[in-house]
C-alpha positions as CSV (number, residue, x, y, z in Angstrom):
1,M,16.7,-46.4,12.4
2,I,17.0,-43.3,9.3
3,T,14.0,-42.1,7.3
4,A,13.6,-38.7,5.1
5,G,11.1,-36.1,5.9
6,P,11.3,-32.2,6.3
7,I,12.5,-29.8,8.2
8,T,10.8,-26.0,8.2
9,G,12.4,-22.9,8.1
10,L,11.4,-19.6,7.4
11,C,12.6,-16.6,5.8
12,A,13.5,-13.7,7.8
13,P,13.2,-10.1,6.0
14,A,16.3,-8.0,7.6
15,A,17.8,-5.2,9.0
16,F,17.4,-1.3,8.0
17,A,17.8,2.6,9.7
18,L,18.6,6.1,8.0
19,A,18.3,10.0,9.4
20,F,16.3,12.9,7.8
21,S,16.4,15.7,5.2
22,F,14.3,18.6,5.0
23,L,10.7,18.6,3.4
24,V,9.2,21.6,1.5
25,L,5.7,22.1,0.2
26,A,4.2,19.6,-1.5
27,V,1.2,21.3,-2.8
28,Q,0.1,23.1,-5.6
29,P,-2.4,26.0,-5.5
30,V,-5.9,24.8,-6.3
31,R,-7.2,26.3,-10.0
32,S,-10.5,27.2,-10.5
33,A,-12.4,26.3,-12.3
34,E,-14.1,26.9,-15.5
35,K,-17.3,27.4,-16.9
36,T,-18.7,26.3,-20.4
37,D,-18.4,30.2,-21.5
38,G,-15.4,30.4,-21.1
39,T,-15.2,32.8,-18.0
40,S,-13.7,31.5,-14.4
41,E,-16.2,30.2,-11.4
42,A,-14.0,30.0,-7.9
43,I,-13.5,26.7,-6.4
44,P,-14.9,27.0,-2.3
45,G,-11.7,27.3,-0.7
46,E,-9.7,28.5,-2.9
47,G,-8.8,31.6,-1.4
48,N,-8.4,30.0,2.2
49,F,-5.7,27.2,0.5
50,I,-4.0,30.1,-1.2
51,A,-3.6,32.0,2.0
52,A,-2.8,29.6,4.5
53,Q,-0.1,27.5,2.3
54,N,1.3,31.7,1.6
55,A,1.5,31.8,5.2
56,A,2.7,28.9,6.4
57,R,6.0,30.7,3.5
58,S,5.8,32.9,5.6
59,G,6.7,31.6,8.7
60,D,2.7,33.1,9.5
61,Y,2.0,28.9,11.9
62,K,-1.3,31.1,13.4
63,T,-2.8,32.3,10.4
64,A,-1.2,28.7,8.1
65,S,-3.4,27.0,11.3
66,N,-6.4,28.3,11.0
67,E,-6.8,28.5,7.1
68,Y,-6.0,25.0,7.1
69,A,-8.8,24.5,10.0
70,K,-11.4,25.6,8.0
71,L,-10.8,23.7,4.6
72,M,-10.9,20.3,6.5
73,L,-13.8,22.0,7.9
74,L,-14.6,22.3,4.6
75,E,-13.0,19.1,3.4
76,P,-11.9,16.6,5.5
77,E,-11.2,13.9,3.0
78,N,-8.8,16.2,1.1
79,V,-5.5,14.7,2.3
80,D,-3.7,18.1,0.6
81,Y,-4.7,20.0,3.4
82,V,-4.8,17.3,6.1
83,F,-0.9,17.2,4.6
84,G,-0.4,20.9,4.8
85,Y,-2.2,21.3,8.6
86,A,0.9,18.4,10.0
87,Q,3.2,20.7,8.4
88,V,2.3,23.7,9.6
89,L,2.2,22.2,13.2
90,Y,5.3,20.4,12.6
91,W,6.8,23.7,11.9
92,S,4.5,25.4,14.9
93,D,7.2,22.9,17.4
94,D,4.0,21.0,17.9
95,P,5.1,17.4,15.8
96,N,3.0,14.4,18.1
97,Q,0.2,15.8,17.0
98,A,1.8,16.8,13.0
99,L,1.7,12.7,13.7
100,L,-1.7,12.2,14.0
101,Y,-2.7,14.2,11.1
102,L,0.3,12.1,9.2
103,R,-1.3,9.6,9.9
104,Q,-4.6,10.0,8.5
105,A,-2.7,11.8,5.6
106,R,-1.2,8.4,4.3
107,A,-4.2,6.2,5.2
108,M,-5.9,8.4,2.8
109,A,-3.3,8.3,0.5
110,P,-0.7,5.6,0.6
111,D,1.5,6.3,-2.4
112,Y,1.8,9.9,-1.6
113,E,5.4,10.4,-0.8
114,A,5.9,13.6,0.7
115,I,3.4,12.8,4.1
116,W,5.9,9.7,4.1
117,K,8.9,11.5,4.1
118,L,7.4,14.3,6.2
119,E,6.0,11.3,9.2
120,Y,10.0,9.6,8.9
121,Q,11.7,12.9,9.6
122,I,9.4,13.6,12.5
123,L,10.6,9.9,13.4
124,D,13.8,10.2,13.2
125,V,14.8,13.4,14.6
126,Q,12.5,12.0,18.3
127,A,14.7,8.5,18.6
128,Q,17.6,10.7,19.1
129,G,20.1,8.7,17.3
130,K,19.3,5.9,19.4
131,A,17.7,3.0,18.5
132,N,13.4,2.6,18.6
133,P,11.2,0.3,18.0
134,T,8.7,2.4,16.5
135,L,11.4,3.5,13.2
136,D,12.7,0.8,12.7
137,H,8.5,0.1,12.1
138,F,7.9,2.7,10.3
139,R,11.7,2.8,8.1
140,D,10.0,-1.1,7.2
141,L,7.1,-0.2,6.1
142,A,8.2,2.2,3.8
143,R,11.5,0.5,1.8
144,T,8.5,-1.9,0.6
145,Q,6.0,1.6,-0.4
146,F,8.9,3.4,-1.2
147,P,11.8,0.7,-2.5
148,E,14.4,3.0,-4.7
149,A,13.2,6.5,-2.6
150,E,16.6,8.3,-1.8
151,W,15.5,9.9,1.2
152,L,14.6,6.5,2.7
153,V,18.2,4.5,1.6
154,E,21.2,6.9,1.4
155,H,20.9,7.5,5.1
156,E,20.4,3.5,6.2
157,T,21.6,3.3,10.0
158,T,22.8,6.2,11.6
159,T,20.2,6.0,14.5
160,Q,20.5,3.0,15.4
161,N,22.5,1.2,17.6
162,R,26.3,-0.5,16.5
163,F,25.9,-3.6,18.2
164,R,23.1,-5.9,19.0
165,W,22.6,-8.9,21.3
166,A,20.0,-10.9,22.5
167,F,19.2,-13.5,25.5
168,N,16.8,-16.7,24.7
169,A,15.4,-19.2,27.1
170,T,13.2,-22.6,26.4
171,R,12.1,-25.0,27.9
172,D,10.1,-27.7,26.8
173,Y,7.3,-30.3,28.6
174,L,7.0,-33.5,27.2
175,D,3.7,-35.4,26.7
176,N,5.0,-39.1,26.6
177,G,6.7,-39.2,30.3
178,A,10.6,-38.1,28.6
179,P,12.7,-35.9,30.7
180,D,11.7,-32.3,29.4
181,W,14.0,-30.2,26.6
182,Q,15.8,-27.2,27.2
183,Q,17.3,-24.4,26.2
184,V,19.8,-21.5,26.2
185,D,21.7,-18.8,23.6
186,L,22.8,-15.9,23.7
187,S,24.1,-13.9,20.5
188,I,25.7,-10.8,20.0
189,G,26.5,-8.6,16.7
190,H,27.4,-5.5,15.1
191,I,26.8,-3.6,12.6
192,V,29.2,-3.0,10.1
193,G,29.3,0.0,7.5
194,Q,25.9,1.2,6.0
195,K,23.9,-2.6,5.7
196,S,25.9,-5.1,6.8
197,L,25.5,-7.6,10.4
198,V,28.0,-9.6,11.7
199,S,26.6,-11.9,14.4
200,F,28.1,-14.5,17.0
201,S,26.2,-17.3,18.7
202,A,26.2,-19.8,20.8
203,G,23.7,-22.0,22.6
204,A,23.0,-25.0,25.0
205,S,20.7,-27.6,24.7
206,Q,19.4,-31.0,26.7
207,R,16.9,-33.4,26.0
208,F,16.6,-36.8,26.2
209,G,18.5,-36.8,29.0
210,L,21.9,-35.1,27.1
211,S,23.2,-32.1,26.4
212,D,24.4,-30.5,23.1
213,T,26.4,-27.3,22.4
214,R,26.9,-25.1,19.4
215,F,28.4,-22.1,18.3
216,A,26.6,-20.3,15.1
217,F,28.2,-17.1,12.8
218,E,26.2,-15.3,10.5
219,L,26.3,-12.5,8.2
220,S,23.8,-10.8,6.8
221,T,23.9,-7.8,4.7
222,S,22.0,-5.8,1.8
223,P,23.0,-5.6,-1.2
224,G,20.2,-3.7,-2.4
225,A,17.6,-0.9,-2.1
226,N,15.5,-4.4,-3.1
227,W,17.2,-7.2,-1.7
228,T,18.2,-8.4,1.7
229,T,20.2,-11.4,2.3
230,S,21.8,-13.5,5.2
231,A,24.3,-16.8,5.5
232,S,25.2,-19.1,8.7
233,V,27.1,-22.1,9.6
234,A,26.9,-23.7,13.3
235,L,29.1,-25.8,14.5
236,S,28.2,-29.1,17.7
237,S,31.3,-30.4,18.9
238,S,30.4,-34.2,19.6
239,P,26.8,-34.0,19.1
240,S,23.8,-36.8,20.6
241,F,21.0,-35.4,19.2
242,L,22.4,-32.1,16.9
243,A,23.6,-31.7,13.1
244,K,27.4,-31.7,13.2
245,E,27.7,-28.8,10.9
246,E,24.8,-26.7,9.5
247,A,24.9,-23.4,7.1
248,T,21.6,-21.7,5.7
249,I,21.6,-19.3,3.0
250,D,18.3,-16.9,3.2
251,L,17.6,-14.7,0.2
252,S,14.8,-12.0,0.3
253,R,13.4,-9.5,-2.2
254,R,11.0,-6.3,-1.9
255,L,8.4,-6.6,-4.7
256,G,6.3,-3.3,-4.1
257,A,3.0,-2.6,-2.6
258,G,3.8,-4.2,0.3
259,W,5.1,-7.7,-1.5
260,V,8.1,-9.5,-0.3
261,G,9.7,-12.7,-1.5
262,G,12.7,-14.8,-1.0
263,T,13.7,-18.4,-0.7
264,R,15.7,-20.4,1.9
265,W,18.1,-23.5,1.4
266,R,19.1,-25.2,4.5
267,R,22.2,-28.5,4.9
268,R,21.8,-30.4,8.1
269,N,25.4,-33.4,8.3
270,Y,24.9,-35.6,10.3
271,E,26.8,-38.7,11.6
272,S,25.2,-40.9,9.2
273,A,23.3,-38.3,7.2
274,S,22.9,-35.2,5.9
275,V,19.4,-32.4,5.4
276,N,19.1,-30.9,2.1
277,T,16.0,-28.0,2.6
278,I,15.0,-25.4,0.2
279,G,12.1,-23.1,0.7
280,L,9.9,-20.3,-0.4
281,V,8.3,-17.6,1.5
282,V,5.5,-15.0,0.2
283,E,5.4,-12.1,2.7
284,R,2.2,-9.0,2.6
285,Y,2.3,-6.0,4.5
286,V,-0.7,-4.1,5.4
287,G,-0.7,-1.5,7.2
288,N,0.4,-2.4,11.1
289,Y,0.0,-6.5,9.9
290,R,2.2,-8.8,8.3
291,F,1.3,-12.2,6.9
292,A,3.3,-14.6,5.8
293,Y,3.0,-17.8,4.0
294,A,6.1,-20.4,3.6
295,P,6.4,-23.4,2.1
296,S,9.5,-26.5,1.8
297,R,10.9,-28.9,0.7
298,A,13.3,-31.4,2.7
299,S,15.0,-34.3,1.1
300,L,17.5,-37.9,2.3
301,F,18.4,-39.9,-0.2
302,A,15.4,-40.8,-2.5
303,D,12.6,-39.7,0.1
304,S,11.0,-36.5,0.8
305,A,8.7,-34.4,2.6
306,I,6.9,-31.1,3.1
307,V,5.9,-29.0,5.5
308,H,3.1,-25.4,5.0
309,A,4.1,-22.6,7.3
310,F,1.7,-19.9,8.1
311,T,2.3,-16.8,10.7
312,S,0.7,-13.0,11.0
313,S,2.2,-10.3,12.7
314,F,1.0,-7.3,14.4
315,Y,3.4,-4.2,14.9
316,S,2.1,-1.1,17.3
317,K,3.2,2.6,16.6
318,S,4.5,1.8,20.9
319,G,7.1,-1.4,19.1
320,T,4.9,-3.3,20.4
321,Q,4.9,-6.9,18.1
322,L,3.0,-10.4,18.6
323,N,3.2,-12.8,16.2
324,L,0.8,-16.3,15.4
325,T,2.7,-19.3,13.5
326,F,1.0,-22.5,12.4
327,A,2.7,-24.7,10.8
328,S,1.4,-28.5,9.2
329,G,3.4,-31.1,7.1
330,E,6.3,-33.6,7.2
331,E,9.9,-32.9,8.4
332,I,12.5,-34.5,9.6
333,E,13.6,-34.9,13.3
334,A,16.0,-36.5,16.1
335,V,13.7,-37.7,17.8
336,A,16.4,-39.6,20.1
337,P,20.1,-40.0,19.7
338,G,21.1,-41.8,17.0
339,Q,17.1,-41.4,15.0
340,I,16.3,-39.2,12.6
341,L,12.7,-40.1,12.1
342,K,10.2,-38.9,8.9
343,T,7.2,-38.0,11.2
344,S,3.7,-36.0,10.0
345,V,3.5,-32.6,12.5
346,R,1.7,-29.9,13.2
347,S,2.5,-26.8,15.4
348,G,1.5,-23.3,16.7
349,A,2.7,-20.9,18.5
350,V,1.8,-17.1,19.9
351,S,4.7,-14.9,20.1
352,G,5.3,-11.3,21.8
353,R,7.5,-8.7,21.8
354,H,7.3,-4.9,23.9
355,P,10.2,-2.4,24.2
356,V,11.2,-1.5,27.8
357,N,13.4,1.4,26.7
358,D,15.5,2.3,24.0
359,Y,18.7,-0.2,25.2
360,L,16.5,-3.4,26.1
361,S,12.7,-4.8,24.7
362,V,11.3,-8.3,26.8
363,G,9.9,-11.4,24.5
364,W,7.8,-14.5,25.3
365,R,6.8,-17.2,23.1
366,I,4.1,-19.9,24.1
367,G,3.6,-23.2,21.9
368,W,2.3,-26.0,20.5
369,H,4.4,-29.3,18.9
370,Q,2.4,-32.8,17.4
371,Q,5.6,-34.7,16.6
372,G,3.8,-37.8,15.1
373,A,2.5,-40.4,17.8
374,L,5.7,-40.3,18.7
375,Y,4.3,-36.8,21.4
376,R,3.6,-33.7,22.1
377,R,5.9,-30.8,23.3
378,S,4.1,-28.0,24.6
379,T,6.3,-24.9,24.8
380,I,7.4,-21.8,27.1
381,G,10.1,-19.0,26.5
382,V,11.5,-15.5,27.3
383,S,13.2,-13.4,25.6
384,L,15.9,-10.2,26.7
385,S,17.6,-8.5,23.7
386,G,19.0,-4.5,23.0
387,G,21.3,-2.3,21.3
388,F,24.1,-0.5,21.7
């Protein structure tokens, strides 16, 4: 029996890199206030500010540091003072302390580009040309804030490892007495040029007491400073429950102020029918958090159905990533060999990724999936990924 419904598909936003450039002093001397009688009145801290700038320019970082410390006591919310102090700390070979004050300054003035530029420069130097999740996350945040910045775009991918790999293994426990589902996947990718990633993956799945294999090829690229796109094709030889052929195209655009919009088209060809899915995604980055809403609509013959997916993510300074996802609606799924049914679905999952070093990260996933009245799946998964 074949009926219609959707398959969920979330847009993923894409890949990146860069290096560094020197930063010059961006603050200018504060002018005196003018009285109503035409004479000038000194602004509190003006002398210290000028002294701090002059000392920094001449390389007397100790004096500059002392003057900026006095200024911050006088006006702790003055972003120029905090930023100036961070600059002096960096030039005094104390990058870790400089990063603390740069983050404080960035929180005070999110649109102050020079602060972001120096913070990226320090993180990039500390990465020493190796893969670094903290640097990658900061690069993503900076792209959304300053998509046209030449200092961010022109050196893209120079600090990334040229090869990427990932291994995933999942197991689903069904509550209707059916055999458990199992799946393993291995992928390897290569960064081509400055903005493209070519990858190949192979996987094996077990469901309903049967086994299927799947091979896929994917190309991801950034055709412009704000755009990311990817296309993939997958094949399964003599499949029992997977699609024979599958094609997917994703397109996303950074809209500024932390917003990203995108769309996905997906087609899956089974032995007796084809399923087309189109979806949208709206993302919002706020500090170390990401929120996304992705509705998708699947169609088969004259029937269609919609599913809604919600995701929230947290990125720590150490590179750890935590995700919470929830979906509800209807979808098309192979619930048995040769049976593609439209059913209501509800699902949720918690997942995470933790960097071990520059070349290895460990991931995990725990979730559940209610397939109408047919069954409920409880999922546990682990993953390893890295670069070289």
